[in-house]
DSSP file (Angstrom, degrees, kcal/mol; ACC not computed):
  #  RESIDUE AA STRUCTURE BP1 BP2  ACC     N-H-->O    O-->H-N    N-H-->O    O-->H-N    TCO  KAPPA ALPHA  PHI   PSI    X-CA   Y-CA   Z-CA
    1    1 A X              0   0    0      0, 0.0     2,-0.1     0, 0.0     3,-0.0   0.000 360.0 360.0 360.0 160.6   12.0    9.0  -37.0
    2    2 A X     >  -     0   0    0      1,-0.1     4,-2.6     4,-0.0     5,-0.2  -0.434 360.0-113.3 -86.6 164.8   13.6    6.9  -34.3
    3    3 A X  H  > S+     0   0    0      2,-0.2     4,-2.3     1,-0.2     5,-0.2   0.905 119.0  52.9 -67.5 -35.3   12.4    3.5  -33.2
    4    4 A X  H  > S+     0   0    0      2,-0.2     4,-2.8     1,-0.2     5,-0.2   0.972 110.0  47.4 -62.2 -50.9   11.4    5.0  -29.8
    5    5 A X  H  > S+     0   0    0      1,-0.2     4,-2.4     2,-0.2    -2,-0.2   0.905 110.1  53.4 -58.2 -41.3    9.4    7.7  -31.4
    6    6 A X  H  < S+     0   0    0     -4,-2.6    -1,-0.2     1,-0.2    -2,-0.2   0.894 111.8  45.1 -62.0 -37.1    7.7    5.1  -33.7
    7    7 A X  H >< S+     0   0    0     -4,-2.3     3,-1.3    -3,-0.2    -2,-0.2   0.891 111.8  52.0 -70.4 -38.3    6.7    3.1  -30.6
    8    8 A X  H 3< S+     0   0    0     -4,-2.8    -2,-0.2     1,-0.3    -1,-0.2   0.901 115.7  41.0 -60.9 -41.3    5.5    6.1  -28.7
    9    9 A X  T 3< S+     0   0    0     -4,-2.4     2,-0.3    -5,-0.2    -1,-0.3   0.168  82.0 139.2 -95.7  16.2    3.3    7.2  -31.6
   10   10 A X    <   -     0   0    0     -3,-1.3     2,-0.6    -5,-0.1    -3,-0.1  -0.445  29.9-172.8 -66.2 123.0    2.1    3.7  -32.4
   11   11 A X        +     0   0    0     -2,-0.3     3,-0.4     1,-0.1    73,-0.1  -0.952  14.2 173.4-123.2 108.9   -1.6    3.8  -33.3
   12   12 A X    >>  +     0   0    0     -2,-0.6     3,-2.4     1,-0.2     4,-1.8   0.408  48.0 109.0 -94.2   4.4   -3.3    0.4  -33.8
   13   13 A X  T 34 S+     0   0    0      1,-0.3    -1,-0.2     2,-0.2     6,-0.0   0.766  76.5  53.4 -58.8 -23.3   -6.8    1.7  -34.1
   14   14 A X  T 34 S+     0   0    0     -3,-0.4    -1,-0.3     1,-0.2    -2,-0.1   0.750 115.4  39.8 -80.1 -20.1   -7.0    1.0  -37.8
   15   15 A X  T <4 S+     0   0    0     -3,-2.4     2,-0.3     1,-0.2    -2,-0.2   0.637 124.3  14.7-106.4 -14.0   -6.0   -2.6  -37.3
   16   16 A X     <  -     0   0    0     -4,-1.8    -1,-0.2     2,-0.1    26,-0.0  -0.992  51.9-140.7-153.1 152.7   -7.9   -3.6  -34.1
   17   17 A X        +     0   0    0     -2,-0.3    26,-0.3    24,-0.2    -4,-0.1   0.585  69.9 112.9 -86.4 -12.3  -10.7   -2.4  -31.9
   18   18 A X        -     0   0    0     24,-0.1     2,-0.3    -6,-0.1    23,-0.2  -0.279  47.4-168.5 -62.8 140.9   -8.9   -3.4  -28.8
   19   19 A X  E     -A   40   0A   0     21,-1.9    21,-2.6    23,-0.2     2,-0.5  -0.795  21.5-124.6-124.2 171.3   -7.7   -0.7  -26.4
   20   20 A X  E     -A   39   0A   0     -2,-0.3    68,-1.4    19,-0.2     2,-0.6  -0.973  21.6-163.1-113.2 115.4   -5.5   -0.5  -23.4
   21   21 A X  E     -Ab  38  88A   0     17,-3.3    17,-1.8    -2,-0.5     2,-0.8  -0.904   7.1-152.3 -99.9 122.5   -7.1    1.0  -20.3
   22   22 A X  E     -Ab  37  89A   0     66,-2.7    68,-3.4    -2,-0.6     2,-0.4  -0.827  10.9-150.6 -97.4 111.2   -4.6    2.1  -17.6
   23   23 A X  E     -Ab  36  90A   0     13,-2.7    13,-1.7    -2,-0.8     2,-0.4  -0.688  17.3-168.3 -83.8 128.3   -6.3    1.9  -14.3
   24   24 A X  E     +Ab  35  91A   0     66,-3.3    68,-2.6    -2,-0.4     2,-0.3  -0.964  13.5 158.9-124.6 140.6   -4.9    4.5  -11.8
   25   25 A X  E     -A   34   0A   0      9,-1.7     9,-2.7    -2,-0.4     2,-0.3  -0.928  44.6 -88.6-148.9 171.7   -5.4    4.9   -8.1
   26   26 A X  E     -A   33   0A   0     66,-0.3     7,-0.2    -2,-0.3    78,-0.1  -0.637  47.2-133.4 -85.1 140.4   -3.8    6.5   -5.0
   27   27 A X    >   -     0   0    0      5,-3.6     3,-1.0    -2,-0.3    -1,-0.1  -0.045  32.7 -80.4 -83.9-170.7   -1.2    4.2   -3.3
   28   28 A X  T 3  S+     0   0    0     32,-0.5    33,-0.1     1,-0.3    32,-0.1   0.778 124.4  56.0 -70.2 -30.4   -0.8    3.4    0.3
   29   29 A X  T 3  S-     0   0    0      1,-0.1    -1,-0.3    31,-0.1    32,-0.1   0.656 103.5-126.6 -78.4 -12.5    1.1    6.5    1.4
   30   30 A X  S <  S+     0   0    0     -3,-1.0    -2,-0.1     2,-0.2    -1,-0.1   0.376 100.6  70.3  85.1  -7.4   -1.8    8.7    0.1
   31   31 A X  S    S+     0   0    0     -5,-0.0     2,-0.3     2,-0.0    -3,-0.1   0.519  81.7  75.4-118.5 -11.9    0.9   10.5   -1.9
   32   32 A X        -     0   0    0     -5,-0.0    -5,-3.6     0, 0.0     2,-0.4  -0.695  68.3-138.8-103.5 157.7    1.9    8.0   -4.6
   33   33 A X  E     -A   26   0A   0     -2,-0.3     2,-0.3    -7,-0.2    -7,-0.2  -0.958  17.6-166.2-119.9 134.2    0.0    7.1   -7.7
   34   34 A X  E     +A   25   0A   0     -9,-2.7    -9,-1.7    -2,-0.4     2,-0.3  -0.695   9.8 174.0-111.1 162.0   -0.2    3.4   -8.8
   35   35 A X  E     -A   24   0A   0     -2,-0.3     2,-0.3   -11,-0.2   -11,-0.2  -0.980  15.5-175.0-162.2 160.4   -1.4    2.0  -12.1
   36   36 A X  E     -A   23   0A   0    -13,-1.7   -13,-2.7    -2,-0.3     2,-0.2  -0.935  24.8-123.5-161.6 146.2   -1.7   -1.1  -14.2
   37   37 A X  E     -A   22   0A   0     -2,-0.3     2,-0.4   -15,-0.3   -15,-0.2  -0.571  20.0-172.6 -98.5 144.7   -2.9   -1.7  -17.8
   38   38 A X  E     -A   21   0A   0    -17,-1.8   -17,-3.3    -2,-0.2     2,-0.5  -1.000  20.7-131.7-140.2 136.4   -5.7   -3.9  -19.0
   39   39 A X  E     -A   20   0A   0     -2,-0.4     2,-0.3   -19,-0.2   -19,-0.2  -0.765  24.4-165.1 -91.9 135.1   -6.6   -4.8  -22.6
   40   40 A X  E     -A   19   0A   0    -21,-2.6   -21,-1.9    -2,-0.5     3,-0.0  -0.873  27.4-121.3-117.0 149.5  -10.2   -4.4  -23.4
   41   41 A X  S    S-     0   0    0     -2,-0.3     2,-0.3   -23,-0.2   -24,-0.2   0.775  89.0  -6.5 -61.8 -28.6  -12.1   -5.8  -26.5
   42   42 A X  S    S-     0   0    0    -24,-0.1   -23,-0.2   -23,-0.1   -24,-0.1  -0.984  88.0 -71.5-162.4 163.3  -13.3   -2.4  -27.7
   43   43 A X        -     0   0    0    -26,-0.3     2,-0.3    -2,-0.3    44,-0.1  -0.158  42.9-150.6 -61.0 160.8  -13.5    1.2  -26.8
   44   44 A X        -     0   0    0     42,-0.3     3,-0.1     1,-0.1    -1,-0.0  -0.895  14.5-162.6-128.4 157.0  -15.8    2.5  -23.9
   45   45 A X  S    S+     0   0    0     -2,-0.3     2,-0.3     1,-0.2    32,-0.1   0.640  74.1  36.7-108.5 -27.7  -17.6    5.7  -23.3
   46   46 A X  S >  S-     0   0    0      1,-0.1     3,-1.6    30,-0.1     4,-0.3  -0.949  74.1-122.8-133.1 149.3  -18.4    5.6  -19.7
   47   47 A X  G >  S+     0   0    0     -2,-0.3     3,-1.6     1,-0.3    27,-0.2   0.791 109.2  67.2 -59.6 -27.8  -16.8    4.3  -16.5
   48   48 A X  G 3  S+     0   0    0      1,-0.2    -1,-0.3    27,-0.1    26,-0.0   0.743  93.5  61.3 -66.2 -16.7  -19.9    2.1  -15.9
   49   49 A X  G <  S+     0   0    0     -3,-1.6    -1,-0.2     2,-0.1     2,-0.2   0.655  90.3  88.4 -81.5 -14.4  -18.9    0.1  -19.0
   50   50 A X  S <  S-     0   0    0     -3,-1.6    24,-0.1    -4,-0.3     2,-0.1  -0.590  80.8-116.1 -86.9 145.6  -15.6   -0.9  -17.5
   51   51 A X        -     0   0    0     -2,-0.2    23,-0.1     1,-0.1     2,-0.1  -0.464  28.1-115.0 -71.3 147.3  -15.0   -4.0  -15.4
   52   52 A X        -     0   0    0     -2,-0.1     2,-0.3    21,-0.1    21,-0.2  -0.429  39.0-168.3 -70.6 160.7  -13.9   -3.6  -11.8
   53   53 A X  E     -C   72   0A   0     19,-1.8    19,-3.3    -2,-0.1     2,-0.3  -0.835   6.9-141.0-142.5 179.8  -10.5   -5.0  -11.2
   54   54 A X  E     -C   71   0A   0     -2,-0.3     2,-0.3    17,-0.3    17,-0.2  -0.886  10.0-170.2-141.3 169.0   -8.3   -5.9   -8.2
   55   55 A X  E     -C   70   0A   0     15,-1.7    15,-2.2    -2,-0.3     2,-1.0  -0.980  39.7 -89.1-157.4 163.7   -4.8   -5.7   -6.9
   56   56 A X  E >   -C   69   0A   0     -2,-0.3     3,-1.1    13,-0.2     4,-0.3  -0.660  35.1-171.7 -78.2 103.1   -2.7   -7.0   -4.1
   57   57 A X  T 3 >S+     0   0    0     11,-3.9     5,-3.3    -2,-1.0     6,-1.1   0.583  75.5  72.3 -74.2 -12.8   -2.9   -4.3   -1.4
   58   58 A X  T 3 5S+     0   0    0      4,-0.2     3,-0.3    10,-0.2    -1,-0.3   0.758  94.5  54.6 -74.9 -24.3   -0.3   -5.8    0.8
   59   59 A X  T < 5S+     0   0    0     -3,-1.1    -1,-0.2     1,-0.2    -2,-0.2   0.653 113.5  40.4 -85.7 -12.8    2.4   -4.7   -1.6
   60   60 A X  T   5S-     0   0    0     -3,-0.4   -32,-0.5    -4,-0.3    -1,-0.2   0.343 115.6-108.2-111.8   5.0    1.2   -1.1   -1.5
   61   61 A X  T   5S+     0   0    0     -4,-0.3    -3,-0.2    -3,-0.3     3,-0.1   0.797  92.2 109.9  77.0  25.4    0.5   -0.9    2.3
   62   62 A X  S   <S+     0   0    0     -5,-3.3     2,-0.3     1,-0.3    -4,-0.2   0.449  76.6  24.0-110.9  -8.3   -3.2   -0.9    1.7
   63   63 A X  S    S-     0   0    0     -6,-1.1    -1,-0.3    -7,-0.1    -2,-0.2  -0.973  81.5-101.3-159.8 144.9   -4.1   -4.3    3.1
   64   64 A X    >   -     0   0    0      3,-0.4     3,-1.1    -2,-0.3    -6,-0.2  -0.345  37.9-115.1 -73.1 156.3   -2.9   -6.9    5.4
   65   65 A X  G >  S+     0   0    0      1,-0.2     3,-0.5    -7,-0.1    -1,-0.1   0.799 112.7  54.4 -63.9 -28.6   -1.1   -9.9    3.9
   66   66 A X  G 3  S+     0   0    0      1,-0.3    -1,-0.2     2,-0.1     2,-0.1   0.702 125.5  23.3 -76.3 -17.0   -3.6  -12.5    5.0
   67   67 A X  G <  S+     0   0    0     -3,-1.1    -3,-0.4     1,-0.0    -1,-0.3  -0.603  79.3 148.3-143.3  72.8   -6.5  -10.5    3.3
   68   68 A X    <   +     0   0    0     -3,-0.5   -11,-3.9    -5,-0.1     2,-0.3   0.483  22.6 120.4-102.6  -0.7   -4.8   -8.4    0.7
   69   69 A X  E     -C   56   0A   0    -13,-0.2    28,-0.6   -12,-0.1     2,-0.4  -0.494  34.8-177.7 -68.9 123.6   -7.3   -8.1   -2.1
   70   70 A X  E     -CD  55  96A   0    -15,-2.2   -15,-1.7    -2,-0.3     2,-0.4  -0.986  17.9-137.7-121.7 135.8   -8.3   -4.5   -3.0
   71   71 A X  E     -CD  54  95A   0     24,-3.3    24,-2.7    -2,-0.4     2,-0.5  -0.797   6.3-145.1-102.6 134.9  -11.0   -3.8   -5.7
   72   72 A X  E     -CD  53  94A   0    -19,-3.3   -19,-1.8    -2,-0.4     2,-0.6  -0.834  12.2-166.4 -92.8 119.5  -10.6   -1.0   -8.2
   73   73 A X  E     - D   0  93A   0     20,-2.4    20,-2.6    -2,-0.5   -21,-0.1  -0.953  23.9-125.0-115.2 114.7  -13.9    0.8   -9.2
   74   74 A X  E     + D   0  92A   0     -2,-0.6    18,-0.2    18,-0.2     3,-0.1  -0.313  36.1 166.8 -56.0 136.8  -13.6    3.0  -12.3
   75   75 A X  E     +     0   0A   0     16,-2.9     2,-0.3     1,-0.4   -28,-0.2   0.631  60.0  12.4-121.9 -37.4  -14.8    6.6  -11.7
   76   76 A X  E     - D   0  91A   0     15,-1.5    15,-1.9   -29,-0.1    -1,-0.4  -0.988  57.8-147.9-150.5 152.2  -13.6    8.6  -14.7
   77   77 A X  E     + D   0  90A   0     -2,-0.3     2,-0.3    13,-0.2    13,-0.2  -0.956  15.2 175.6-127.0 139.9  -12.1    8.2  -18.2
   78   78 A X  E     - D   0  89A   0     11,-2.2    11,-3.6    -2,-0.4     2,-0.1  -0.991  40.3 -98.5-140.9 146.8   -9.7   10.3  -20.1
   79   79 A X  E     - D   0  88A   0     -2,-0.3     2,-0.6     9,-0.2     9,-0.3  -0.424  43.4-116.2 -60.0 135.2   -8.1    9.8  -23.4
   80   80 A X     >  -     0   0    0      7,-2.6     4,-1.5     4,-0.2     7,-0.2  -0.627  24.8-167.1 -83.2 115.9   -4.5    8.5  -22.9
   81   81 A X  T  4 S+     0   0    0     -2,-0.6    -1,-0.2     1,-0.2     4,-0.1   0.653  85.4  49.1 -78.6 -11.2   -2.1   11.2  -24.2
   82   82 A X  T  4 S+     0   0    0      2,-0.1    -1,-0.2     1,-0.0    -2,-0.1   0.877 121.3  29.1 -91.8 -44.9    0.9    8.7  -24.1
   83   83 A X  T  4 S-     0   0    0      1,-0.1    -2,-0.2   -63,-0.1     3,-0.1   0.732  94.2-173.2 -88.6 -25.4   -0.6    5.7  -25.9
   84   84 A X    ><  +     0   0    0     -4,-1.5     3,-1.7     1,-0.1    -4,-0.2  -0.209  43.9  78.1  66.2-158.1   -2.9    7.9  -28.0
   85   85 A X  T 3  S-     0   0    0      1,-0.2    -1,-0.1    -4,-0.1    -5,-0.1  -0.285 117.9 -34.8  56.3-140.0   -5.5    6.2  -30.3
   86   86 A X  T 3  S+     0   0    0    -68,-0.2   -42,-0.3    -3,-0.1    -1,-0.2   0.275 102.8 123.3 -96.3   9.0   -8.6    5.0  -28.4
   87   87 A X    <   -     0   0    0     -3,-1.7    -7,-2.6    -7,-0.2     2,-0.3  -0.372  45.5-157.0 -72.1 150.4   -6.7    4.0  -25.3
   88   88 A X  E     -bD  21  79A   0    -68,-1.4   -66,-2.7    -9,-0.3     2,-0.4  -0.888  22.6-131.2-134.5 156.7   -7.7    5.5  -22.1
   89   89 A X  E     -bD  22  78A   0    -11,-3.6   -11,-2.2    -2,-0.3     2,-0.5  -0.895  27.9-158.0 -99.0 136.5   -6.6    6.5  -18.5
   90   90 A X  E     -bD  23  77A   0    -68,-3.4   -66,-3.3    -2,-0.4     2,-0.5  -0.952   6.2-149.1-123.9 114.4   -9.2    5.3  -15.8
   91   91 A X  E     -bD  24  76A   0    -15,-1.9   -16,-2.9    -2,-0.5   -15,-1.5  -0.688  26.3-165.0 -80.7 128.7   -9.3    7.0  -12.6
   92   92 A X  E     - D   0  74A   0    -68,-2.6   -66,-0.3    -2,-0.5     2,-0.3  -0.818  22.4-142.7-122.4 147.3  -10.3    4.4   -9.8
   93   93 A X  E     - D   0  73A   0    -20,-2.6   -20,-2.4    -2,-0.3     2,-0.4  -0.699  27.6-132.1 -91.1 161.7  -11.5    4.3   -6.3
   94   94 A X  E     + D   0  72A   0     -2,-0.3     8,-1.8   -22,-0.2     2,-0.3  -0.974  27.4 173.2-124.7 135.8  -10.3    1.5   -4.1
   95   95 A X  E     -ED 101  71A   0    -24,-2.7   -24,-3.3    -2,-0.4     6,-0.2  -0.947  33.3-109.2-135.9 153.7  -12.4   -0.6   -1.9
   96   96 A X  E >   - D   0  70A   0      4,-3.5     3,-1.9    -2,-0.3   -26,-0.1  -0.342  45.7-103.0 -68.1 166.3  -12.1   -3.7    0.3
   97   97 A X  T 3  S+     0   0    0    -28,-0.6    -1,-0.1     1,-0.3   -27,-0.1   0.764 124.3  60.3 -60.1 -23.9  -13.9   -6.9   -1.0
   98   98 A X  T 3  S-     0   0    0      2,-0.1    -1,-0.3     1,-0.0    -2,-0.0   0.424 123.7-104.8 -81.1   0.8  -16.7   -6.1    1.4
   99   99 A X  S <  S+     0   0    0     -3,-1.9     2,-0.3     1,-0.3    -2,-0.1   0.531  75.4 136.4  92.6   7.3  -17.3   -2.7   -0.3
  100  100 A X        -     0   0    0      1,-0.1    -4,-3.5     0, 0.0    -1,-0.3  -0.665  59.3-114.0 -89.2 142.9  -15.8   -0.5    2.3
  101  101 A X  B     -E   95   0A   0     -2,-0.3    -6,-0.2    -6,-0.2     2,-0.1  -0.514  31.0-121.3 -72.9 139.4  -13.5    2.4    1.0
  102  102 A X    >   -     0   0    0     -8,-1.8     3,-2.8    -2,-0.2    -8,-0.2  -0.496  31.2 -99.8 -77.2 158.9   -9.9    2.0    2.0
  103  103 A X  T 3  S+     0   0    0      1,-0.3    -1,-0.1   -41,-0.2    -2,-0.1   0.778 121.7  53.0 -55.6 -30.5   -8.3    4.8    4.0
  104  104 A X  T 3  S+     0   0    0      1,-0.1     2,-1.8   -78,-0.1    -1,-0.3   0.475  82.0  97.9 -81.9  -1.0   -6.6    6.4    1.0
  105  105 A X    X>  +     0   0    0     -3,-2.8     3,-0.9     1,-0.2     4,-0.6  -0.544  39.9 156.1 -89.2  79.0   -9.9    6.6   -1.0
  106  106 A X  H 3>  +     0   0    0     -2,-1.8     4,-1.5     1,-0.2    -1,-0.2   0.626  61.3  72.8 -79.9  -9.4  -10.6   10.2   -0.2
  107  107 A X  H 3> S+     0   0    0      2,-0.2     4,-2.7     1,-0.2    -1,-0.2   0.776  89.6  64.2 -70.1 -27.1  -12.9   10.6   -3.3
  108  108 A X  H <> S+     0   0    0     -3,-0.9     4,-1.8     2,-0.2    -1,-0.2   0.958 107.6  38.8 -63.9 -53.1  -15.4    8.4   -1.5
  109  109 A X  H  X S+     0   0    0     -4,-0.6     4,-1.6     1,-0.2    -1,-0.2   0.808 115.6  53.0 -64.1 -37.3  -15.9   11.1    1.3
  110  110 A X  H  X S+     0   0    0     -4,-1.5     4,-3.0     2,-0.2    -1,-0.2   0.880 106.3  52.4 -68.6 -43.8  -15.7   13.9   -1.3
  111  111 A X  H  X S+     0   0    0     -4,-2.7     4,-1.5     1,-0.2    -2,-0.2   0.910 108.0  52.4 -60.5 -43.0  -18.4   12.3   -3.4
  112  112 A X  H  < S+     0   0    0     -4,-1.8     4,-0.4     1,-0.2    -1,-0.2   0.920 113.7  42.9 -64.5 -39.5  -20.7   12.1   -0.3
  113  113 A X  H >< S+     0   0    0     -4,-1.6     3,-1.0     1,-0.2     6,-0.3   0.940 115.7  47.3 -70.7 -43.6  -20.2   15.8    0.5
  114  114 A X  H 3< S+     0   0    0     -4,-3.0    -1,-0.2     1,-0.3    -2,-0.2   0.662 110.9  52.5 -79.7 -10.7  -20.5   17.1   -3.1
  115  115 A X  T 3< S+     0   0    0     -4,-1.5    -1,-0.3    -5,-0.2    -2,-0.2   0.468  81.1 115.4 -92.3  -5.9  -23.7   15.0   -3.7
  116  116 A X  S X> S-     0   0    0     -3,-1.0     4,-3.0    -4,-0.4     3,-1.0  -0.417  74.9-124.2 -65.0 137.7  -25.5   16.4   -0.7
  117  117 A X  H 3> S+     0   0    0      1,-0.3     4,-1.7     2,-0.2     5,-0.2   0.883 110.5  52.7 -53.3 -40.9  -28.6   18.4   -1.7
  118  118 A X  H 34 S+     0   0    0      1,-0.2     4,-0.4     2,-0.2    -1,-0.3   0.842 113.5  44.4 -67.4 -31.2  -27.4   21.5    0.1
  119  119 A X  H X4 S+     0   0    0     -3,-1.0     3,-1.3    -6,-0.3    -2,-0.2   0.916 110.3  53.1 -72.7 -51.4  -24.1   21.4   -1.7
  120  120 A X  H 3< S+     0   0    0     -4,-3.0    -2,-0.2     1,-0.3    -1,-0.2   0.807 104.7  58.1 -59.4 -27.3  -25.5   20.6   -5.1
  121  121 A X  T 3< S+     0   0    0     -4,-1.7    -1,-0.3    -5,-0.3    -2,-0.2   0.701  85.9  99.1 -74.4 -21.1  -27.8   23.7   -4.7
  122  122 A X  S <  S-     0   0    0     -3,-1.3     2,-0.7    -4,-0.4    -3,-0.0  -0.375  70.3-139.0 -66.1 140.0  -24.8   25.9   -4.3
  123  123 A X        -     0   0    0     -2,-0.1     2,-0.1     2,-0.0    -2,-0.1  -0.913  28.3-133.5 -99.2 111.0  -23.6   28.0   -7.4
  124  124 A X        -     0   0    0     -2,-0.7     2,-0.5     1,-0.0     0, 0.0  -0.390  10.6-144.0 -76.7 149.8  -19.8   27.8   -7.3
  125  125 A X        -     0   0    0     -2,-0.1     2,-0.4     2,-0.0    -1,-0.0  -0.905  15.2-165.6-104.6 130.8  -17.7   31.0   -7.8
  126  126 A X        -     0   0    0     -2,-0.5     2,-0.3     2,-0.0    -2,-0.0  -0.942   7.1-179.6-119.1 143.1  -14.4   30.7   -9.6
  127  127 A X        -     0   0    0     -2,-0.4     2,-0.5     2,-0.0    -2,-0.0  -0.969  19.8-136.8-137.0 156.0  -11.6   33.2   -9.7
  128  128 A X        -     0   0    0     -2,-0.3     2,-0.5     2,-0.0    -2,-0.0  -0.945  16.3-163.1-115.5 134.6   -8.3   33.3  -11.3
  129  129 A X        -     0   0    0     -2,-0.5     2,-0.5     2,-0.0    -2,-0.0  -0.958   3.5-168.8-122.9 131.9   -5.2   34.6   -9.5
  130  130 A X        -     0   0    0     -2,-0.5     2,-0.4     2,-0.0    -2,-0.0  -0.978   7.5-164.4-118.2 119.4   -2.0   35.7  -11.2
  131  131 A X        +     0   0    0     -2,-0.5     2,-0.3     2,-0.0    -2,-0.0  -0.869  16.3 159.9-105.2 137.2    1.0   36.3   -9.1
  132  132 A X        -     0   0    0     -2,-0.4     2,-0.4     2,-0.0    -2,-0.0  -0.977  28.2-141.0-150.1 161.0    4.0   38.1  -10.2
  133  133 A X        -     0   0    0     -2,-0.3     2,-0.6     9,-0.0    -2,-0.0  -0.994  12.9-143.9-122.4 122.2    7.1   40.0   -8.9
  134  134 A X        -     0   0    0     -2,-0.4     9,-2.9     9,-0.1     2,-0.3  -0.753  24.6-157.3 -85.3 123.6    8.5   43.1  -10.4
  135  135 A X  B     -F  142   0B   0     -2,-0.6     7,-0.3     7,-0.3     2,-0.2  -0.739  23.3-103.6-106.0 153.4   12.4   43.0  -10.1
  136  136 A X     >  -     0   0    0      5,-3.5     4,-1.9    -2,-0.3     5,-0.3  -0.540  34.5-126.9 -68.3 135.9   14.9   46.0  -10.1
  137  137 A X  T  4 S+     0   0    0     -2,-0.2    -1,-0.1     1,-0.2    -2,-0.0   0.885  99.6  38.2 -53.2 -48.3   16.5   46.0  -13.5
  138  138 A X  T  4 S+     0   0    0      1,-0.2    -1,-0.2     3,-0.1    -2,-0.0   0.832 128.6  26.8 -84.0 -28.7   20.3   46.1  -12.5
  139  139 A X  T  4 S-     0   0    0      2,-0.2    -1,-0.2    -3,-0.1    -2,-0.2   0.428  90.5-129.4-116.9   2.7   20.2   43.6   -9.5
  140  140 A X     <  +     0   0    0     -4,-1.9     2,-0.3     1,-0.2    -3,-0.1   0.900  63.1 132.3  46.1  51.1   17.3   41.4  -10.1
  141  141 A X        -     0   0    0     -5,-0.3    -5,-3.5     4,-0.1    -1,-0.2  -0.971  67.3 -82.5-128.6 144.5   15.9   41.9   -6.7
  142  142 A X  B >   -F  135   0B   0     -2,-0.3     3,-1.5    -7,-0.3    -7,-0.3  -0.116  50.6-103.6 -50.4 138.2   12.2   42.8   -5.9
  143  143 A X  T 3  S+     0   0    0     -9,-2.9    -9,-0.1     1,-0.2    -1,-0.1  -0.381 106.2  20.6 -57.3 132.1   11.2   46.4   -6.3
  144  144 A X  T 3  S+     0   0    0      1,-0.3     2,-0.3    -2,-0.1    -1,-0.2   0.235  98.6 113.7  90.7 -16.2   10.8   48.2   -3.0
  145  145 A X  S <  S-     0   0    0     -3,-1.5    -1,-0.3    -4,-0.1     2,-0.2  -0.667  76.0-112.8 -85.4 140.1   13.0   45.7   -1.2
  146  146 A X    >   -     0   0    0     -2,-0.3     3,-3.1     1,-0.1    -4,-0.1  -0.568  49.6 -90.2 -69.5 141.7   16.3   46.8    0.2
  147  147 A X  T 3  S+     0   0    0      1,-0.3    -1,-0.1    -2,-0.2     3,-0.1  -0.264 114.4   3.0 -56.7 120.0   19.1   44.9   -1.8
  148  148 A X  T 3  S+     0   0    0      1,-0.2    -1,-0.3    -2,-0.1     3,-0.2   0.495 111.7 124.5  82.1   1.7   19.8   41.6    0.2
  149  149 A X    <   +     0   0    0     -3,-3.1    -1,-0.2     1,-0.2    -4,-0.1  -0.301  43.9  40.8 -90.8 177.8   16.9   42.4    2.6
  150  150 A X    >   +     0   0    0     -3,-0.1     3,-1.2     1,-0.1     4,-0.3   0.912  61.0 162.1  57.6  47.0   13.8   40.7    3.9
  151  151 A X  G >   +     0   0    0      1,-0.2     3,-1.7    -3,-0.2    -1,-0.1   0.830  64.7  68.1 -67.7 -29.0   15.5   37.3    4.0
  152  152 A X  G 3  S+     0   0    0      1,-0.3    -1,-0.2     2,-0.2    -2,-0.1   0.722  98.5  53.1 -63.8 -18.2   12.8   35.9    6.2
  153  153 A X  G <         0   0    0     -3,-1.2    -1,-0.3     1,-0.2    -2,-0.2   0.505 360.0 360.0 -93.2  -4.7   10.4   36.2    3.2
  154  154 A X    <         0   0    0     -3,-1.7    -1,-0.2    -4,-0.3    -2,-0.2   0.503 360.0 360.0 -84.0 360.0   12.7   34.2    0.8
């Protein structure tokens, strides 16, 4: 194996209880994802067992420079597929120090909606949709389309 592969597959769970928790949140554009890692003394099972953390929101466009602290509140835990072992990925909401959700914290509003009694009482329906296109054998163009036609749909 290569040195890189050895490092990627490094599993220290037999030599220490400590884990790395990678805190993940939505950045200032609302389209980017941010993260930072934290070493914890032992594995955890629930988000409530994790400490809140903070970051400088002025560097992500999520807080003014003179009052830049943003608080990360753990909401969900997943096994870390990159570090493996007992390490975890931690999905977080972001709040001001006063406890107000920052504008990119869309999960806050979603949680209010999905915890409303009328919504909780609903039974969701799920469906699977599979899309495909059959192509003409010789020209690799959709069956039923004129060759080179219907460009507006491309």
